[in-house]
C-alpha positions as CSV (number, residue, x, y, z in Angstrom):
1,M,-51.7,-122.6,-40.8
2,R,-53.8,-123.9,-37.9
3,V,-51.6,-124.3,-34.8
4,C,-52.8,-125.9,-31.5
5,L,-50.9,-124.9,-28.3
6,L,-51.1,-127.3,-25.3
7,C,-50.2,-126.2,-21.8
8,E,-52.0,-126.7,-18.5
9,Y,-51.5,-123.0,-17.5
10,F,-52.1,-120.0,-19.8
11,Y,-53.4,-116.4,-20.0
12,P,-54.4,-114.6,-17.8
13,D,-52.2,-116.5,-15.4
14,S,-49.2,-114.2,-14.9
15,A,-47.7,-115.7,-11.8
16,G,-44.6,-117.0,-13.4
17,G,-44.0,-120.6,-14.6
18,P,-44.5,-122.1,-18.0
19,G,-47.9,-120.7,-18.5
20,A,-46.8,-117.0,-18.4
21,V,-43.9,-117.8,-20.8
22,F,-46.1,-119.7,-23.2
23,S,-48.8,-117.0,-23.1
24,S,-46.3,-114.3,-24.1
25,L,-45.0,-116.5,-27.0
26,A,-48.6,-117.1,-28.3
27,R,-49.3,-113.3,-28.1
28,Q,-46.1,-112.5,-30.0
29,L,-46.8,-115.0,-32.7
30,K,-50.4,-113.9,-33.3
31,D,-49.5,-110.2,-33.3
32,A,-46.5,-110.5,-35.6
33,Y,-48.0,-113.2,-37.9
34,P,-51.8,-112.7,-37.9
35,E,-52.2,-115.4,-40.6
36,L,-51.5,-118.0,-37.9
37,D,-54.8,-119.5,-36.7
38,I,-53.9,-120.2,-33.1
39,E,-56.0,-122.3,-30.7
40,V,-54.9,-123.0,-27.1
41,I,-56.1,-126.0,-25.1
42,T,-55.4,-125.3,-21.4
43,S,-57.1,-125.7,-18.0
44,K,-59.1,-123.3,-15.8
45,N,-56.3,-123.5,-13.2
46,T,-53.7,-120.9,-12.3
47,Y,-50.1,-121.8,-11.5
48,R,-50.1,-120.4,-8.0
49,G,-52.2,-118.2,-5.8
50,Q,-56.0,-118.0,-5.8
51,S,-58.0,-119.6,-8.6
52,L,-59.7,-117.3,-11.1
53,A,-63.2,-117.7,-12.4
54,L,-62.1,-118.3,-16.0
55,P,-64.6,-118.9,-18.9
56,T,-64.6,-122.2,-20.7
57,Y,-64.0,-120.4,-24.0
58,E,-62.3,-117.0,-24.6
59,N,-61.2,-115.2,-27.7
60,W,-58.0,-113.3,-26.6
61,Q,-57.5,-110.8,-29.4
62,G,-57.6,-113.5,-32.1
63,I,-56.3,-116.4,-30.0
64,K,-59.0,-119.0,-29.3
65,I,-58.6,-120.4,-25.8
66,F,-60.4,-123.6,-24.7
67,R,-60.2,-124.2,-20.9
68,L,-60.8,-127.6,-19.4
69,R,-62.1,-128.2,-15.9
70,T,-59.4,-130.5,-14.5
71,P,-57.7,-130.8,-11.2
72,K,-54.5,-128.8,-10.7
73,S,-51.5,-131.0,-11.2
74,N,-48.6,-129.0,-9.5
75,R,-48.9,-130.8,-6.1
76,A,-46.1,-131.6,-3.6
77,S,-46.5,-135.4,-4.2
78,T,-44.8,-136.8,-7.3
79,L,-47.4,-139.5,-7.7
80,Q,-50.2,-136.9,-7.5
81,R,-48.5,-134.8,-10.1
82,L,-48.3,-137.7,-12.5
83,V,-51.9,-138.8,-11.9
84,L,-53.4,-135.4,-12.2
85,G,-51.2,-134.5,-15.1
86,G,-52.5,-137.6,-16.8
87,V,-56.1,-136.4,-16.3
88,F,-55.4,-133.1,-18.0
89,T,-53.5,-134.9,-20.8
90,L,-56.5,-137.2,-21.6
91,A,-58.9,-134.3,-21.4
92,A,-56.7,-132.3,-23.8
93,L,-56.5,-135.1,-26.3
94,G,-60.3,-135.5,-26.2
95,K,-60.7,-131.7,-26.9
96,M,-58.2,-131.8,-29.8
97,L,-60.1,-134.6,-31.5
98,L,-63.3,-132.7,-31.2
99,R,-61.8,-129.7,-33.1
100,R,-61.0,-129.4,-36.8
101,R,-57.8,-130.9,-37.8
102,Y,-54.7,-128.9,-36.9
103,D,-51.6,-128.5,-39.1
104,L,-49.2,-128.4,-36.2
105,V,-49.2,-128.9,-32.4
106,L,-46.9,-127.0,-30.1
107,L,-46.6,-128.2,-26.5
108,V,-44.5,-127.9,-23.4
109,T,-43.5,-130.2,-20.5
110,N,-46.3,-129.1,-18.3
111,P,-47.6,-131.5,-17.2
112,P,-44.9,-134.0,-18.0
113,S,-47.3,-136.5,-19.6
114,L,-48.6,-133.9,-22.1
115,P,-46.6,-135.3,-25.0
116,M,-48.7,-138.4,-24.8
117,A,-51.6,-136.4,-26.2
118,A,-49.5,-135.0,-29.0
119,L,-48.2,-138.4,-30.0
120,A,-51.7,-140.0,-29.9
121,Y,-53.0,-137.1,-32.0
122,K,-50.1,-137.5,-34.5
123,R,-51.0,-141.1,-35.0
124,L,-54.7,-140.5,-35.4
125,R,-54.5,-137.3,-37.5
126,R,-51.0,-137.5,-38.9
127,T,-50.2,-134.0,-37.5
128,P,-46.6,-133.3,-36.5
129,Y,-45.8,-131.8,-33.1
130,V,-43.1,-129.5,-31.8
131,Y,-42.0,-130.3,-28.2
132,T,-40.6,-127.5,-26.1
133,I,-38.6,-128.7,-23.1
134,Y,-38.9,-126.4,-20.1
135,D,-38.1,-129.1,-17.5
136,L,-37.1,-132.6,-18.6
137,Y,-38.8,-135.5,-16.7
138,P,-38.0,-137.9,-15.1
139,D,-34.5,-136.5,-15.2
140,V,-35.3,-133.5,-13.0
141,A,-36.9,-135.8,-10.4
142,T,-33.9,-138.2,-10.4
143,S,-31.4,-135.4,-10.3
144,L,-33.1,-133.9,-7.2
145,N,-33.3,-137.3,-5.6
146,V,-37.1,-137.2,-5.6
147,L,-37.2,-140.4,-7.6
148,S,-34.6,-143.2,-7.7
149,P,-33.2,-143.7,-11.3
150,A,-33.5,-147.4,-10.8
151,S,-37.2,-147.3,-9.7
152,L,-39.9,-148.6,-12.0
153,P,-41.6,-145.2,-12.5
154,A,-38.3,-143.6,-13.5
155,R,-37.5,-146.3,-15.9
156,V,-41.0,-146.3,-17.5
157,L,-41.0,-142.5,-17.7
158,R,-37.6,-142.5,-19.3
159,R,-38.7,-144.9,-22.0
160,L,-41.8,-142.8,-22.7
161,Q,-39.7,-139.6,-22.8
162,A,-37.4,-141.1,-25.4
163,R,-40.4,-142.1,-27.5
164,W,-41.9,-138.6,-27.2
165,L,-38.7,-136.9,-28.1
166,K,-37.9,-139.1,-31.1
167,S,-41.5,-138.9,-32.4
168,S,-41.6,-135.1,-32.4
169,A,-41.0,-133.2,-35.7
170,R,-38.6,-130.9,-33.7
171,T,-37.6,-130.6,-30.1
172,I,-37.0,-127.1,-28.8
173,A,-34.1,-126.9,-26.3
174,L,-33.8,-123.8,-24.2
175,G,-30.0,-123.8,-24.4
176,R,-27.0,-125.5,-25.8
177,C,-26.6,-127.4,-22.5
178,M,-30.0,-128.9,-23.0
179,R,-29.3,-129.8,-26.6
180,D,-26.1,-131.6,-25.6
181,Y,-28.0,-133.4,-22.8
182,L,-30.7,-134.6,-25.2
183,R,-28.1,-135.8,-27.7
184,E,-25.9,-137.6,-25.1
185,N,-28.6,-139.1,-22.9
186,Y,-31.5,-139.8,-25.3
187,G,-29.6,-140.3,-28.5
188,L,-31.6,-137.6,-30.2
189,D,-30.2,-136.5,-33.5
190,E,-29.0,-133.0,-33.5
191,S,-30.9,-132.2,-36.7
192,K,-34.1,-132.7,-34.8
193,I,-33.2,-130.2,-32.1
194,E,-33.7,-126.5,-32.3
195,V,-32.1,-124.2,-29.7
196,I,-34.5,-121.3,-29.0
197,T,-33.9,-119.7,-25.7
198,N,-36.4,-118.0,-23.5
199,W,-36.8,-114.2,-23.8
200,A,-37.9,-110.9,-22.4
201,D,-39.8,-108.0,-23.9
202,P,-37.5,-105.0,-24.6
203,G,-40.5,-102.7,-24.4
204,K,-41.4,-103.7,-20.9
205,I,-37.9,-104.2,-19.4
206,A,-35.2,-101.6,-20.2
207,P,-32.2,-100.2,-18.3
208,Q,-33.1,-97.6,-15.8
209,G,-31.3,-95.6,-13.1
210,K,-30.8,-97.1,-9.7
211,N,-32.9,-94.5,-7.9
212,T,-36.0,-96.6,-8.1
213,R,-39.3,-96.6,-6.3
214,F,-38.5,-100.1,-4.8
215,R,-35.2,-98.8,-3.3
216,A,-36.9,-95.7,-1.9
217,A,-39.8,-97.6,-0.4
218,H,-37.5,-100.1,1.4
219,D,-34.7,-97.6,2.2
220,L,-32.1,-99.7,0.3
221,R,-28.6,-98.1,0.2
222,G,-25.2,-99.2,-1.0
223,T,-24.8,-102.3,-3.3
224,V,-28.0,-104.3,-3.9
225,V,-27.6,-108.0,-4.8
226,L,-30.9,-109.2,-6.1
227,Y,-32.6,-112.6,-6.4
228,A,-36.1,-112.1,-7.9
229,G,-38.2,-115.1,-8.9
230,N,-39.4,-118.5,-7.8
231,F,-38.0,-120.0,-4.6
232,G,-38.2,-123.4,-6.1
233,Q,-36.7,-126.9,-5.7
234,Y,-34.2,-126.3,-8.6
235,Q,-32.5,-123.4,-6.8
236,N,-29.7,-123.6,-4.2
237,F,-30.2,-120.7,-1.7
238,D,-27.8,-122.0,0.9
239,N,-24.9,-120.8,-1.2
240,I,-26.3,-117.3,-1.2
241,L,-27.1,-117.2,2.5
242,D,-23.6,-118.6,3.3
243,A,-22.0,-115.9,1.2
244,A,-24.1,-113.2,2.8
245,R,-22.9,-114.4,6.3
246,L,-19.3,-114.1,5.1
247,L,-19.9,-110.5,3.8
248,Q,-22.0,-109.4,6.8
249,G,-19.0,-108.2,8.8
250,T,-16.5,-107.3,6.1
251,Q,-18.7,-105.4,3.6
252,P,-21.9,-104.3,5.4
253,D,-22.8,-101.9,2.5
254,I,-23.8,-105.0,0.4
255,T,-27.5,-106.0,0.9
256,F,-29.0,-109.2,-0.4
257,V,-32.6,-108.6,-1.5
258,C,-34.6,-111.8,-2.1
259,V,-38.0,-111.3,-3.8
260,G,-40.5,-114.0,-4.6
261,E,-42.5,-117.0,-3.4
262,G,-42.1,-120.7,-3.6
263,A,-41.4,-124.0,-1.8
264,R,-38.1,-123.0,-0.4
265,R,-38.9,-119.5,0.8
266,D,-39.7,-120.7,4.3
267,H,-36.3,-122.3,4.5
268,V,-34.6,-119.1,3.5
269,A,-36.7,-117.1,6.0
270,R,-35.9,-119.6,8.8
271,R,-32.1,-119.4,8.2
272,V,-32.1,-115.6,8.1
273,A,-34.0,-115.4,11.4
274,E,-32.2,-118.2,13.3
275,E,-28.7,-117.2,12.2
276,N,-29.4,-113.4,12.3
277,I,-28.2,-112.8,8.8
278,S,-28.9,-109.1,8.9
279,N,-27.8,-108.2,5.4
280,V,-30.5,-110.4,3.8
281,R,-34.0,-108.9,3.3
282,L,-37.0,-110.9,2.0
283,F,-40.0,-109.4,0.1
284,S,-43.0,-110.8,-1.6
285,M,-43.2,-110.7,-5.4
286,V,-44.1,-107.2,-6.8
287,P,-46.9,-106.7,-9.2
288,Q,-46.0,-107.2,-12.9
289,E,-46.2,-103.5,-13.7
290,E,-43.5,-102.9,-11.0
291,F,-41.1,-105.7,-12.1
292,A,-38.9,-103.5,-14.3
293,D,-38.4,-101.1,-11.4
294,L,-37.5,-104.0,-9.2
295,L,-34.8,-105.2,-11.6
296,A,-33.4,-101.7,-12.0
297,S,-33.0,-101.6,-8.2
298,A,-30.1,-104.1,-8.4
299,D,-26.4,-103.5,-8.9
300,I,-26.0,-107.3,-9.4
301,S,-28.6,-110.0,-10.0
302,L,-28.3,-113.6,-9.1
303,V,-29.2,-116.8,-10.9
304,T,-28.8,-120.2,-9.2
305,L,-29.4,-123.9,-9.9
306,E,-29.0,-127.0,-7.8
307,P,-26.0,-129.2,-8.9
308,G,-26.8,-131.5,-11.8
309,M,-29.7,-129.4,-13.1
310,E,-27.7,-128.0,-16.0
311,G,-29.1,-129.3,-19.2
312,L,-32.5,-130.1,-17.6
313,G,-33.7,-126.5,-17.4
314,V,-32.5,-123.0,-18.1
315,P,-33.6,-120.2,-15.7
316,S,-36.0,-117.9,-17.6
317,K,-35.2,-115.0,-15.2
318,F,-31.8,-114.7,-16.7
319,Y,-33.3,-113.0,-19.8
320,N,-35.1,-110.4,-17.8
321,I,-31.8,-109.6,-16.1
322,L,-30.1,-109.2,-19.4
323,A,-32.9,-106.9,-20.6
324,S,-32.6,-104.8,-17.4
325,G,-28.9,-104.0,-18.3
326,R,-27.5,-105.5,-15.1
327,P,-24.6,-108.0,-14.6
328,T,-25.4,-111.5,-13.5
329,V,-23.6,-113.7,-11.0
330,A,-24.7,-117.3,-11.8
331,I,-24.2,-120.0,-9.3
332,L,-24.2,-123.1,-11.5
333,G,-22.0,-125.3,-13.7
334,P,-19.8,-123.8,-16.5
335,Q,-21.5,-126.0,-19.2
336,S,-24.9,-124.3,-18.6
337,E,-26.3,-122.0,-21.2
338,V,-26.3,-119.1,-18.7
339,A,-22.6,-119.6,-18.0
340,R,-21.8,-119.7,-21.7
341,V,-23.6,-116.4,-22.4
342,L,-21.9,-114.7,-19.4
343,T,-18.4,-115.7,-20.7
344,E,-19.1,-115.0,-24.4
345,A,-20.7,-111.6,-23.8
346,D,-18.7,-110.5,-20.7
347,C,-21.9,-109.7,-18.9
348,G,-21.4,-111.4,-15.5
349,V,-19.5,-114.1,-13.6
350,Q,-20.2,-117.8,-13.2
351,V,-19.5,-119.4,-9.8
352,E,-19.6,-123.1,-9.0
353,Q,-22.2,-124.4,-6.6
354,D,-21.2,-125.1,-3.0
355,N,-18.4,-122.6,-3.0
356,S,-19.8,-119.8,-0.9
357,A,-16.3,-118.3,-0.2
358,R,-15.8,-117.8,-3.9
359,L,-19.3,-116.3,-4.3
360,A,-18.6,-113.9,-1.5
361,Q,-15.2,-112.9,-3.0
362,V,-16.8,-112.3,-6.5
363,L,-19.6,-110.2,-5.1
364,G,-17.2,-108.2,-3.0
365,E,-14.9,-107.5,-5.8
366,M,-17.7,-106.5,-8.2
367,A,-19.3,-104.2,-5.6
368,A,-16.0,-102.4,-5.3
369,A,-15.6,-102.0,-9.1
370,P,-18.5,-99.7,-10.4
371,A,-16.9,-99.4,-13.8
372,T,-16.9,-103.2,-14.2
373,L,-20.6,-103.3,-13.3
374,T,-21.4,-100.6,-15.8
375,R,-19.5,-102.4,-18.6
376,M,-21.1,-105.7,-17.9
377,G,-24.5,-104.2,-17.7
378,E,-24.1,-102.6,-21.1
379,N,-22.9,-105.9,-22.5
380,A,-25.9,-107.6,-21.0
381,R,-28.4,-105.3,-22.8
382,R,-26.4,-105.6,-26.0
383,V,-26.5,-109.4,-26.1
384,F,-30.1,-109.4,-25.1
385,L,-31.1,-107.2,-28.0
386,Q,-29.1,-109.3,-30.4
387,N,-30.4,-112.7,-29.4
388,H,-33.0,-112.9,-26.7
389,T,-35.9,-110.5,-27.4
390,I,-39.4,-111.9,-27.6
391,Q,-39.5,-110.6,-31.2
392,R,-36.4,-112.6,-32.2
393,C,-37.5,-115.8,-30.5
394,G,-41.0,-115.5,-31.9
395,E,-39.4,-115.2,-35.4
396,Q,-37.4,-118.4,-34.8
397,Y,-40.6,-120.3,-33.8
398,Y,-42.4,-118.9,-36.9
399,E,-39.6,-119.9,-39.2
400,L,-39.6,-123.4,-37.8
401,F,-43.4,-123.6,-38.3
402,L,-43.0,-122.7,-42.0
403,K,-40.2,-125.2,-42.5
404,L,-42.3,-128.0,-41.0
405,S,-45.4,-126.9,-42.9
406,E,-43.4,-127.1,-46.2
407,R,-42.0,-130.5,-45.3
408,T,-45.5,-131.8,-44.4
409,L,-47.0,-130.5,-47.7
410,S,-44.2,-132.0,-49.7
411,K,-44.7,-135.4,-48.0
412,S,-48.4,-135.3,-48.6
413,H,-47.9,-134.6,-52.3
414,E,-45.5,-137.5,-52.6
415,E,-48.0,-139.8,-51.0
416,L,-50.8,-138.6,-53.3
417,A,-48.7,-138.8,-56.5
418,P,-49.5,-141.9,-58.7
419,A,-46.9,-144.7,-58.4
420,K,-44.5,-144.9,-61.3
421,K,-45.0,-147.8,-63.6
């Protein structure tokens, strides 16, 4: 089976974001199912940080990577994102048409216009595509008030999104909340939606003791509440900072450790400095080989989303936390996939957004109950091994590929069969 993967960012980009996730999936599929002939069409860009001098073509242990020289699309301006994303989309379609015919196309929502290439290729070559939703546009932009729902761009993008979703052979939703959103807001038939969550690698992230190198290097004592990941527009950090202020005087043994980069990091740093929130410490993201040690440094890990983002995205960091065997406190709505897992597996607590008093109360109570933290951490690792390893999720993708391949072959045979007289 010849499979084409479309994504603007890909290996060796490991700075988080969809490219790193997609790269790990491609690697798992090729290693576990070597019969798959995988080609990747991507760009020469990296998601963040300095650009790398990447070759136009690379064979990554059996995965053929074709890199296009296109402008980087993740800009601050929404208009720039759309225009530059369109440039990559057109270049990707051109490259696809120059290659031999694929049996299946797998793509993600980065850039948002990328399904346009998959749909055009389907019409020209009759090749089905699988559409994995990391962030749903324009819904994300309208939810964050970046784009007015009544504006012409939002209305046009929504009509296009509906067409891309309904033209896909399957749409991959990262959680049940996203499946429900697609069904209710786009009228997508549930039979065309597969729920396959994000994942972590159990060989790379495993439960460890709390006496870590990271704790020792930064003289961290007492209870560590960790936020590790992107400081992005989708996350609400004011809830965390407000809770830290409330706990600063009452439970000084609790330290909030925030590790990462992103658009809202300066906002966090400014509040910490101006308000003298002494129990919050900020650090840059650690190298990938030190990430498991960082996660093990936590007693409790945090996940947060802005209100209204449930169903439009699912934080991938949650699965790393589960793998690390630590409980999660999730600051988001109860309908989200993260909140459902926390309740079903008893591996953490969900707290509504904009309720810093409740967040402070929950964190204080958990910090004072080490047996509860141990139980929830064990439950976290258990549910991770059952449902969210990269091996299990890769298997789900592969099973879907086979199902769609059999369906395509059956349809082709029907079309080639002579008409009954």
